[in-house]
ChimeraX commands (.cxc) that place a marker at each C-alpha (Angstrom):
marker #1 position 72.27,63.54,97.93 radius 0.5
marker #1 position 75.08,64.50,97.86 radius 0.5
marker #1 position 75.03,63.31,94.24 radius 0.5
marker #1 position 77.96,64.33,91.06 radius 0.5
marker #1 position 77.79,67.90,91.72 radius 0.5
marker #1 position 78.12,67.86,95.11 radius 0.5
marker #1 position 80.83,65.66,95.31 radius 0.5
marker #1 position 82.48,66.99,92.69 radius 0.5
marker #1 position 82.77,70.34,94.23 radius 0.5
marker #1 position 84.05,68.98,97.71 radius 0.5
marker #1 position 86.67,67.27,95.54 radius 0.5
marker #1 position 87.93,70.76,94.50 radius 0.5
marker #1 position 88.03,72.26,97.43 radius 0.5
marker #1 position 90.28,69.55,99.22 radius 0.5
marker #1 position 93.32,68.99,95.76 radius 0.5
marker #1 position 95.27,71.56,97.12 radius 0.5
marker #1 position 95.88,69.21,100.12 radius 0.5
marker #1 position 98.14,66.80,97.66 radius 0.5
marker #1 position 101.58,66.44,99.37 radius 0.5
marker #1 position 100.45,66.71,103.02 radius 0.5
marker #1 position 101.23,63.95,105.47 radius 0.5
marker #1 position 98.55,62.77,107.64 radius 0.5
marker #1 position 100.12,62.88,110.98 radius 0.5
marker #1 position 97.34,61.15,112.79 radius 0.5
marker #1 position 93.81,59.76,111.98 radius 0.5
marker #1 position 90.78,59.91,114.79 radius 0.5
marker #1 position 88.46,57.39,114.22 radius 0.5
marker #1 position 84.85,58.36,116.34 radius 0.5
marker #1 position 83.06,55.52,115.38 radius 0.5
marker #1 position 84.04,51.78,115.73 radius 0.5
marker #1 position 82.00,51.32,112.32 radius 0.5
marker #1 position 84.61,52.37,110.24 radius 0.5
marker #1 position 87.59,49.91,110.21 radius 0.5
marker #1 position 90.64,51.15,109.01 radius 0.5
marker #1 position 94.29,50.04,109.34 radius 0.5
marker #1 position 95.63,53.25,111.45 radius 0.5
marker #1 position 99.36,52.23,111.43 radius 0.5
marker #1 position 99.01,52.31,107.23 radius 0.5
marker #1 position 97.65,55.55,107.55 radius 0.5
marker #1 position 100.09,56.68,109.76 radius 0.5
marker #1 position 102.83,58.94,108.13 radius 0.5
marker #1 position 101.07,58.50,104.76 radius 0.5
marker #1 position 101.18,61.47,101.99 radius 0.5
marker #1 position 98.10,62.55,100.07 radius 0.5
marker #1 position 98.84,62.03,96.82 radius 0.5
marker #1 position 95.48,63.35,95.12 radius 0.5
marker #1 position 91.79,64.13,95.84 radius 0.5
marker #1 position 89.38,62.64,92.82 radius 0.5
marker #1 position 85.88,61.94,92.36 radius 0.5
marker #1 position 84.40,58.59,90.76 radius 0.5
marker #1 position 81.02,58.95,90.44 radius 0.5
marker #1 position 79.95,59.51,93.46 radius 0.5
marker #1 position 82.67,58.64,95.32 radius 0.5
marker #1 position 85.70,60.54,96.65 radius 0.5
marker #1 position 88.95,59.17,96.35 radius 0.5
marker #1 position 91.83,60.31,98.78 radius 0.5
marker #1 position 95.20,58.83,96.96 radius 0.5
marker #1 position 98.24,57.85,99.04 radius 0.5
marker #1 position 101.34,57.70,97.63 radius 0.5
marker #1 position 102.66,54.58,97.40 radius 0.5
marker #1 position 99.38,53.26,95.53 radius 0.5
marker #1 position 96.71,52.94,98.13 radius 0.5
marker #1 position 93.42,54.80,98.58 radius 0.5
marker #1 position 90.78,55.88,100.97 radius 0.5
marker #1 position 87.17,55.39,99.32 radius 0.5
marker #1 position 84.44,58.03,100.93 radius 0.5
marker #1 position 81.19,57.35,99.97 radius 0.5
marker #1 position 79.12,60.08,101.28 radius 0.5
marker #1 position 75.35,58.62,100.99 radius 0.5
marker #1 position 72.59,61.26,102.42 radius 0.5
marker #1 position 74.44,63.19,104.97 radius 0.5
marker #1 position 78.06,62.88,104.94 radius 0.5
marker #1 position 80.53,65.33,103.40 radius 0.5
marker #1 position 84.30,66.13,104.24 radius 0.5
marker #1 position 85.08,69.40,105.46 radius 0.5
marker #1 position 88.02,71.29,106.61 radius 0.5
marker #1 position 87.08,73.26,109.41 radius 0.5
marker #1 position 84.27,72.03,112.11 radius 0.5
marker #1 position 81.54,74.44,112.77 radius 0.5
marker #1 position 80.21,74.02,116.79 radius 0.5
marker #1 position 77.25,72.44,115.17 radius 0.5
marker #1 position 79.58,69.54,113.11 radius 0.5
marker #1 position 81.94,68.81,116.09 radius 0.5
marker #1 position 79.84,65.49,117.43 radius 0.5
marker #1 position 79.16,64.20,114.22 radius 0.5
marker #1 position 82.80,64.24,112.97 radius 0.5
marker #1 position 83.35,60.03,112.33 radius 0.5
marker #1 position 86.50,60.69,111.16 radius 0.5
marker #1 position 89.63,63.05,111.48 radius 0.5
marker #1 position 92.67,63.43,109.30 radius 0.5
marker #1 position 94.99,65.42,111.40 radius 0.5
marker #1 position 97.52,66.53,108.25 radius 0.5
marker #1 position 100.92,68.38,108.99 radius 0.5
marker #1 position 98.98,71.27,107.79 radius 0.5
marker #1 position 95.51,71.67,108.78 radius 0.5
marker #1 position 93.04,68.47,108.40 radius 0.5
marker #1 position 90.12,66.84,106.91 radius 0.5
marker #1 position 87.22,65.77,109.06 radius 0.5
marker #1 position 84.24,63.37,107.99 radius 0.5
marker #1 position 80.97,64.83,109.17 radius 0.5
marker #1 position 78.18,62.33,109.10 radius 0.5
marker #1 position 75.02,62.93,111.07 radius 0.5
marker #1 position 72.92,60.07,109.58 radius 0.5
marker #1 position 76.37,57.93,110.06 radius 0.5
marker #1 position 75.25,56.20,106.43 radius 0.5
marker #1 position 78.32,56.79,104.95 radius 0.5
marker #1 position 81.72,54.58,104.64 radius 0.5
marker #1 position 85.25,54.87,104.34 radius 0.5
marker #1 position 87.35,51.95,103.41 radius 0.5
marker #1 position 91.13,51.45,102.37 radius 0.5
marker #1 position 92.06,49.98,99.19 radius 0.5
marker #1 position 95.26,48.72,98.53 radius 0.5
marker #1 position 94.52,47.94,94.84 radius 0.5
marker #1 position 92.69,51.11,94.01 radius 0.5
marker #1 position 89.02,52.04,92.88 radius 0.5
marker #1 position 86.68,48.70,92.36 radius 0.5
marker #1 position 85.94,48.28,88.70 radius 0.5
marker #1 position 81.76,47.88,89.02 radius 0.5
marker #1 position 80.59,51.66,88.12 radius 0.5
marker #1 position 79.55,52.79,84.70 radius 0.5
marker #1 position 80.56,55.40,82.50 radius 0.5
marker #1 position 80.78,59.05,84.91 radius 0.5
marker #1 position 77.81,60.84,83.35 radius 0.5
marker #1 position 80.46,64.28,83.93 radius 0.5
marker #1 position 83.30,62.62,81.79 radius 0.5
marker #1 position 84.12,62.53,77.99 radius 0.5
marker #1 position 83.19,59.23,77.71 radius 0.5
marker #1 position 79.31,59.73,78.34 radius 0.5
marker #1 position 78.52,60.59,74.93 radius 0.5
marker #1 position 75.23,59.92,73.18 radius 0.5
marker #1 position 76.01,57.01,71.23 radius 0.5
marker #1 position 76.96,55.33,74.65 radius 0.5
marker #1 position 73.43,56.77,76.05 radius 0.5
marker #1 position 71.86,55.18,73.20 radius 0.5
marker #1 position 73.17,51.85,73.69 radius 0.5
marker #1 position 72.38,51.85,77.35 radius 0.5
marker #1 position 68.43,52.57,76.32 radius 0.5
marker #1 position 68.46,50.52,73.83 radius 0.5
marker #1 position 69.11,47.93,75.89 radius 0.5
marker #1 position 66.66,48.14,78.52 radius 0.5
marker #1 position 62.58,48.55,78.45 radius 0.5
marker #1 position 63.57,50.00,82.62 radius 0.5
marker #1 position 62.32,53.36,83.55 radius 0.5
marker #1 position 64.92,56.31,81.11 radius 0.5
marker #1 position 64.95,57.64,84.98 radius 0.5
marker #1 position 65.85,54.54,86.27 radius 0.5
marker #1 position 68.72,54.07,83.56 radius 0.5
marker #1 position 69.81,57.36,84.50 radius 0.5
marker #1 position 70.38,56.44,88.31 radius 0.5
marker #1 position 71.93,53.08,87.77 radius 0.5
marker #1 position 75.29,53.17,88.98 radius 0.5
marker #1 position 76.74,50.30,87.19 radius 0.5
marker #1 position 75.53,51.85,83.58 radius 0.5
marker #1 position 75.85,55.53,84.45 radius 0.5
marker #1 position 77.90,57.13,87.59 radius 0.5
marker #1 position 76.89,59.85,89.55 radius 0.5
marker #1 position 73.28,61.04,88.83 radius 0.5
marker #1 position 70.77,60.56,91.65 radius 0.5
marker #1 position 67.13,61.65,92.31 radius 0.5
marker #1 position 67.93,65.28,91.74 radius 0.5
marker #1 position 69.81,65.69,89.09 radius 0.5
marker #1 position 67.92,62.81,86.45 radius 0.5
marker #1 position 64.57,64.14,87.24 radius 0.5
marker #1 position 65.70,68.47,86.44 radius 0.5
marker #1 position 67.50,66.48,83.05 radius 0.5
marker #1 position 64.29,64.72,82.17 radius 0.5
marker #1 position 62.33,68.02,82.80 radius 0.5
marker #1 position 64.27,69.83,80.64 radius 0.5
marker #1 position 64.95,67.16,77.76 radius 0.5
marker #1 position 60.70,66.99,77.88 radius 0.5
marker #1 position 60.70,63.15,78.76 radius 0.5
marker #1 position 58.43,61.40,80.81 radius 0.5
marker #1 position 60.48,59.65,83.55 radius 0.5
marker #1 position 58.44,56.66,83.21 radius 0.5
marker #1 position 58.36,55.95,79.75 radius 0.5
marker #1 position 60.52,52.82,79.07 radius 0.5
marker #1 position 64.05,53.17,77.75 radius 0.5
marker #1 position 63.62,51.95,74.41 radius 0.5
marker #1 position 61.06,54.13,73.62 radius 0.5
marker #1 position 63.45,57.27,73.37 radius 0.5
marker #1 position 63.98,58.59,69.63 radius 0.5
marker #1 position 67.42,58.96,68.36 radius 0.5
marker #1 position 66.47,63.17,68.99 radius 0.5
marker #1 position 65.36,62.20,72.40 radius 0.5
marker #1 position 67.55,60.53,73.73 radius 0.5
marker #1 position 69.90,63.35,71.97 radius 0.5
marker #1 position 67.75,66.00,73.84 radius 0.5
marker #1 position 68.59,64.16,77.36 radius 0.5
marker #1 position 72.11,63.31,76.65 radius 0.5
marker #1 position 72.56,67.35,76.36 radius 0.5
marker #1 position 70.58,68.05,79.43 radius 0.5
marker #1 position 72.25,65.67,81.47 radius 0.5
marker #1 position 75.81,67.55,80.99 radius 0.5
marker #1 position 73.66,70.83,80.91 radius 0.5
marker #1 position 72.71,70.35,84.27 radius 0.5
marker #1 position 75.39,68.54,85.80 radius 0.5
marker #1 position 77.51,71.54,84.37 radius 0.5
marker #1 position 75.37,74.26,86.30 radius 0.5
marker #1 position 74.88,72.47,89.65 radius 0.5
marker #1 position 79.08,71.99,90.02 radius 0.5
marker #1 position 79.03,75.98,88.74 radius 0.5
marker #1 position 76.34,76.58,91.60 radius 0.5
marker #1 position 78.58,74.30,94.23 radius 0.5
marker #1 position 75.39,71.61,94.25 radius 0.5
marker #1 position 72.17,71.90,96.07 radius 0.5
marker #1 position 71.50,72.30,99.64 radius 0.5
marker #1 position 67.53,71.44,100.36 radius 0.5
marker #1 position 67.78,72.46,103.46 radius 0.5
marker #1 position 69.19,74.41,106.93 radius 0.5
marker #1 position 70.18,71.59,109.08 radius 0.5
marker #1 position 73.58,69.77,109.85 radius 0.5
marker #1 position 72.39,66.58,107.88 radius 0.5
marker #1 position 72.29,69.33,104.95 radius 0.5
marker #1 position 74.97,69.55,102.45 radius 0.5
marker #1 position 78.15,71.75,102.67 radius 0.5
marker #1 position 81.28,72.31,100.61 radius 0.5
marker #1 position 84.56,71.69,102.05 radius 0.5
marker #1 position 84.51,75.17,103.39 radius 0.5
marker #1 position 81.10,75.51,104.85 radius 0.5
marker #1 position 79.26,76.98,102.30 radius 0.5
marker #1 position 75.83,76.00,100.88 radius 0.5
marker #1 position 75.06,75.25,97.49 radius 0.5
marker #1 position 72.96,77.45,95.24 radius 0.5
marker #1 position 71.59,75.16,92.65 radius 0.5
marker #1 position 68.19,75.33,94.60 radius 0.5
marker #1 position 67.25,78.16,93.27 radius 0.5
marker #1 position 67.30,76.81,90.08 radius 0.5
marker #1 position 65.32,73.37,90.12 radius 0.5
marker #1 position 62.45,73.28,88.24 radius 0.5
marker #1 position 60.44,69.87,89.25 radius 0.5
marker #1 position 62.74,68.22,92.17 radius 0.5
marker #1 position 60.70,69.20,95.33 radius 0.5
marker #1 position 58.47,71.38,93.68 radius 0.5
marker #1 position 55.29,68.66,93.65 radius 0.5
marker #1 position 51.96,70.67,93.63 radius 0.5
marker #1 position 53.70,73.80,92.77 radius 0.5
marker #1 position 53.13,75.44,89.79 radius 0.5
marker #1 position 55.57,74.81,86.21 radius 0.5
marker #1 position 57.38,77.71,85.51 radius 0.5
marker #1 position 57.30,76.85,81.69 radius 0.5
marker #1 position 53.79,75.77,80.98 radius 0.5
marker #1 position 52.05,76.42,83.77 radius 0.5
marker #1 position 50.65,73.21,85.16 radius 0.5
marker #1 position 51.00,71.62,88.49 radius 0.5
marker #1 position 54.66,69.66,89.16 radius 0.5
marker #1 position 53.41,66.00,89.76 radius 0.5
marker #1 position 55.18,63.34,92.83 radius 0.5
marker #1 position 54.86,60.20,91.58 radius 0.5
marker #1 position 56.75,56.83,93.37 radius 0.5
marker #1 position 59.04,54.65,91.49 radius 0.5
marker #1 position 61.01,52.32,93.02 radius 0.5
marker #1 position 60.24,53.38,96.48 radius 0.5
marker #1 position 61.34,56.67,95.54 radius 0.5
marker #1 position 59.90,60.25,94.62 radius 0.5
marker #1 position 60.09,61.48,91.44 radius 0.5
marker #1 position 58.80,64.86,90.06 radius 0.5
marker #1 position 57.60,65.74,86.93 radius 0.5
marker #1 position 55.78,68.24,85.04 radius 0.5
marker #1 position 52.78,66.34,83.11 radius 0.5
marker #1 position 52.33,68.91,80.42 radius 0.5
marker #1 position 55.72,69.75,79.42 radius 0.5
marker #1 position 57.37,65.74,79.29 radius 0.5
marker #1 position 56.26,63.66,76.93 radius 0.5
marker link #1:1,2 radius 0.2
marker link #1:2,3 radius 0.2
marker link #1:3,4 radius 0.2
marker link #1:4,5 radius 0.2
marker link #1:5,6 radius 0.2
marker link #1:6,7 radius 0.2
marker link #1:7,8 radius 0.2
marker link #1:8,9 radius 0.2
marker link #1:9,10 radius 0.2
marker link #1:10,11 radius 0.2
marker link #1:11,12 radius 0.2
marker link #1:12,13 radius 0.2
marker link #1:13,14 radius 0.2
marker link #1:14,15 radius 0.2
marker link #1:15,16 radius 0.2
marker link #1:16,17 radius 0.2
marker link #1:17,18 radius 0.2
marker link #1:18,19 radius 0.2
marker link #1:19,20 radius 0.2
marker link #1:20,21 radius 0.2
marker link #1:21,22 radius 0.2
marker link #1:22,23 radius 0.2
marker link #1:23,24 radius 0.2
marker link #1:24,25 radius 0.2
marker link #1:25,26 radius 0.2
marker link #1:26,27 radius 0.2
marker link #1:27,28 radius 0.2
marker link #1:28,29 radius 0.2
marker link #1:29,30 radius 0.2
marker link #1:30,31 radius 0.2
marker link #1:31,32 radius 0.2
marker link #1:32,33 radius 0.2
marker link #1:33,34 radius 0.2
marker link #1:34,35 radius 0.2
marker link #1:35,36 radius 0.2
marker link #1:36,37 radius 0.2
marker link #1:37,38 radius 0.2
marker link #1:38,39 radius 0.2
marker link #1:39,40 radius 0.2
marker link #1:40,41 radius 0.2
marker link #1:41,42 radius 0.2
marker link #1:42,43 radius 0.2
marker link #1:43,44 radius 0.2
marker link #1:44,45 radius 0.2
marker link #1:45,46 radius 0.2
marker link #1:46,47 radius 0.2
marker link #1:47,48 radius 0.2
marker link #1:48,49 radius 0.2
marker link #1:49,50 radius 0.2
marker link #1:50,51 radius 0.2
marker link #1:51,52 radius 0.2
marker link #1:52,53 radius 0.2
marker link #1:53,54 radius 0.2
marker link #1:54,55 radius 0.2
marker link #1:55,56 radius 0.2
marker link #1:56,57 radius 0.2
marker link #1:57,58 radius 0.2
marker link #1:58,59 radius 0.2
marker link #1:59,60 radius 0.2
marker link #1:60,61 radius 0.2
marker link #1:61,62 radius 0.2
marker link #1:62,63 radius 0.2
marker link #1:63,64 radius 0.2
marker link #1:64,65 radius 0.2
marker link #1:65,66 radius 0.2
marker link #1:66,67 radius 0.2
marker link #1:67,68 radius 0.2
marker link #1:68,69 radius 0.2
marker link #1:69,70 radius 0.2
marker link #1:70,71 radius 0.2
marker link #1:71,72 radius 0.2
marker link #1:72,73 radius 0.2
marker link #1:73,74 radius 0.2
marker link #1:74,75 radius 0.2
marker link #1:75,76 radius 0.2
marker link #1:76,77 radius 0.2
marker link #1:77,78 radius 0.2
marker link #1:78,79 radius 0.2
marker link #1:79,80 radius 0.2
marker link #1:80,81 radius 0.2
marker link #1:81,82 radius 0.2
marker link #1:82,83 radius 0.2
marker link #1:83,84 radius 0.2
marker link #1:84,85 radius 0.2
marker link #1:85,86 radius 0.2
marker link #1:86,87 radius 0.2
marker link #1:87,88 radius 0.2
marker link #1:88,89 radius 0.2
marker link #1:89,90 radius 0.2
marker link #1:90,91 radius 0.2
marker link #1:91,92 radius 0.2
marker link #1:92,93 radius 0.2
marker link #1:93,94 radius 0.2
marker link #1:94,95 radius 0.2
marker link #1:95,96 radius 0.2
marker link #1:96,97 radius 0.2
marker link #1:97,98 radius 0.2
marker link #1:98,99 radius 0.2
marker link #1:99,100 radius 0.2
marker link #1:100,101 radius 0.2
marker link #1:101,102 radius 0.2
marker link #1:102,103 radius 0.2
marker link #1:103,104 radius 0.2
marker link #1:104,105 radius 0.2
marker link #1:105,106 radius 0.2
marker link #1:106,107 radius 0.2
marker link #1:107,108 radius 0.2
marker link #1:108,109 radius 0.2
marker link #1:109,110 radius 0.2
marker link #1:110,111 radius 0.2
marker link #1:111,112 radius 0.2
marker link #1:112,113 radius 0.2
marker link #1:113,114 radius 0.2
marker link #1:114,115 radius 0.2
marker link #1:115,116 radius 0.2
marker link #1:116,117 radius 0.2
marker link #1:117,118 radius 0.2
marker link #1:118,119 radius 0.2
marker link #1:119,120 radius 0.2
marker link #1:120,121 radius 0.2
marker link #1:121,122 radius 0.2
marker link #1:122,123 radius 0.2
marker link #1:123,124 radius 0.2
marker link #1:124,125 radius 0.2
marker link #1:125,126 radius 0.2
marker link #1:126,127 radius 0.2
marker link #1:127,128 radius 0.2
marker link #1:128,129 radius 0.2
marker link #1:129,130 radius 0.2
marker link #1:130,131 radius 0.2
marker link #1:131,132 radius 0.2
marker link #1:132,133 radius 0.2
marker link #1:133,134 radius 0.2
marker link #1:134,135 radius 0.2
marker link #1:135,136 radius 0.2
marker link #1:136,137 radius 0.2
marker link #1:137,138 radius 0.2
marker link #1:138,139 radius 0.2
marker link #1:139,140 radius 0.2
marker link #1:140,141 radius 0.2
marker link #1:141,142 radius 0.2
marker link #1:142,143 radius 0.2
marker link #1:143,144 radius 0.2
marker link #1:144,145 radius 0.2
marker link #1:145,146 radius 0.2
marker link #1:146,147 radius 0.2
marker link #1:147,148 radius 0.2
marker link #1:148,149 radius 0.2
marker link #1:149,150 radius 0.2
marker link #1:150,151 radius 0.2
marker link #1:151,152 radius 0.2
marker link #1:152,153 radius 0.2
marker link #1:153,154 radius 0.2
marker link #1:154,155 radius 0.2
marker link #1:155,156 radius 0.2
marker link #1:156,157 radius 0.2
marker link #1:157,158 radius 0.2
marker link #1:158,159 radius 0.2
marker link #1:159,160 radius 0.2
marker link #1:160,161 radius 0.2
marker link #1:161,162 radius 0.2
marker link #1:162,163 radius 0.2
marker link #1:163,164 radius 0.2
marker link #1:164,165 radius 0.2
marker link #1:165,166 radius 0.2
marker link #1:166,167 radius 0.2
marker link #1:167,168 radius 0.2
marker link #1:168,169 radius 0.2
marker link #1:169,170 radius 0.2
marker link #1:170,171 radius 0.2
marker link #1:171,172 radius 0.2
marker link #1:172,173 radius 0.2
marker link #1:173,174 radius 0.2
marker link #1:174,175 radius 0.2
marker link #1:175,176 radius 0.2
marker link #1:176,177 radius 0.2
marker link #1:177,178 radius 0.2
marker link #1:178,179 radius 0.2
marker link #1:179,180 radius 0.2
marker link #1:180,181 radius 0.2
marker link #1:181,182 radius 0.2
marker link #1:182,183 radius 0.2
marker link #1:183,184 radius 0.2
marker link #1:184,185 radius 0.2
marker link #1:185,186 radius 0.2
marker link #1:186,187 radius 0.2
marker link #1:187,188 radius 0.2
marker link #1:188,189 radius 0.2
marker link #1:189,190 radius 0.2
marker link #1:190,191 radius 0.2
marker link #1:191,192 radius 0.2
marker link #1:192,193 radius 0.2
marker link #1:193,194 radius 0.2
marker link #1:194,195 radius 0.2
marker link #1:195,196 radius 0.2
marker link #1:196,197 radius 0.2
marker link #1:197,198 radius 0.2
marker link #1:198,199 radius 0.2
marker link #1:199,200 radius 0.2
marker link #1:200,201 radius 0.2
marker link #1:201,202 radius 0.2
marker link #1:202,203 radius 0.2
marker link #1:203,204 radius 0.2
marker link #1:204,205 radius 0.2
marker link #1:205,206 radius 0.2
marker link #1:206,207 radius 0.2
marker link #1:207,208 radius 0.2
marker link #1:208,209 radius 0.2
marker link #1:209,210 radius 0.2
marker link #1:210,211 radius 0.2
marker link #1:211,212 radius 0.2
marker link #1:212,213 radius 0.2
marker link #1:213,214 radius 0.2
marker link #1:214,215 radius 0.2
marker link #1:215,216 radius 0.2
marker link #1:216,217 radius 0.2
marker link #1:217,218 radius 0.2
marker link #1:218,219 radius 0.2
marker link #1:219,220 radius 0.2
marker link #1:220,221 radius 0.2
marker link #1:221,222 radius 0.2
marker link #1:222,223 radius 0.2
marker link #1:223,224 radius 0.2
marker link #1:224,225 radius 0.2
marker link #1:225,226 radius 0.2
marker link #1:226,227 radius 0.2
marker link #1:227,228 radius 0.2
marker link #1:228,229 radius 0.2
marker link #1:229,230 radius 0.2
marker link #1:230,231 radius 0.2
marker link #1:231,232 radius 0.2
marker link #1:232,233 radius 0.2
marker link #1:233,234 radius 0.2
marker link #1:234,235 radius 0.2
marker link #1:235,236 radius 0.2
marker link #1:236,237 radius 0.2
marker link #1:237,238 radius 0.2
marker link #1:238,239 radius 0.2
marker link #1:239,240 radius 0.2
marker link #1:240,241 radius 0.2
marker link #1:241,242 radius 0.2
marker link #1:242,243 radius 0.2
marker link #1:243,244 radius 0.2
marker link #1:244,245 radius 0.2
marker link #1:245,246 radius 0.2
marker link #1:246,247 radius 0.2
marker link #1:247,248 radius 0.2
marker link #1:248,249 radius 0.2
marker link #1:249,250 radius 0.2
marker link #1:250,251 radius 0.2
marker link #1:251,252 radius 0.2
marker link #1:252,253 radius 0.2
marker link #1:253,254 radius 0.2
marker link #1:254,255 radius 0.2
marker link #1:255,256 radius 0.2
marker link #1:256,257 radius 0.2
marker link #1:257,258 radius 0.2
marker link #1:258,259 radius 0.2
marker link #1:259,260 radius 0.2
marker link #1:260,261 radius 0.2
marker link #1:261,262 radius 0.2
marker link #1:262,263 radius 0.2
view
């Protein structure tokens, strides 16, 4: 967390800041090394998403790259509980952007040369076609869930949405990619798009009530947690078949799936 839907929701809430000028940059965390002299007076050209990254494009070609990791987010106004967790503040000629990150795991990088070319196909983009997913799975015996989450292959999908997409497609997350039939690849591709679109429409997923849990740029909670079928529901009854949702470990992380629905 946050994954593609949460990052996309935050970016959509910041796009109207295009054209604003950075008056001052306040760095509250010494681990964030930024060229303050380059940011002073810089004009924001726009905000966009690349996988799970937020790109703040600056006039002239440079960018600020934000990776939110576990608890980061960009907000336009700080709530009282967020003030001590603001690691960076971009004071604009009208308004401000605050990088809030209670766990201090997120990163901010100044780039002169644009975005690094080490991400895979964006999971919500037009290039992520059924044929492209077919190419990815046919080349690997890695578990299908790991393939969906591999940011160098497909950018943007994390633990929550990989689990939910595979539930909708009826695919066991442990199956090797090469084992999927053509119809199963098509079902997985359709499920990924459907889950991401629905999550964005519901402003993402907020799993808790603490200051570390996701909010959008206006401080609103997401609503997709009410629509989760398997993620975080280990031991609970599957809404589709009635069997208990199982929780297993894959690559050191929790995986949730329904043994009755996913094969």
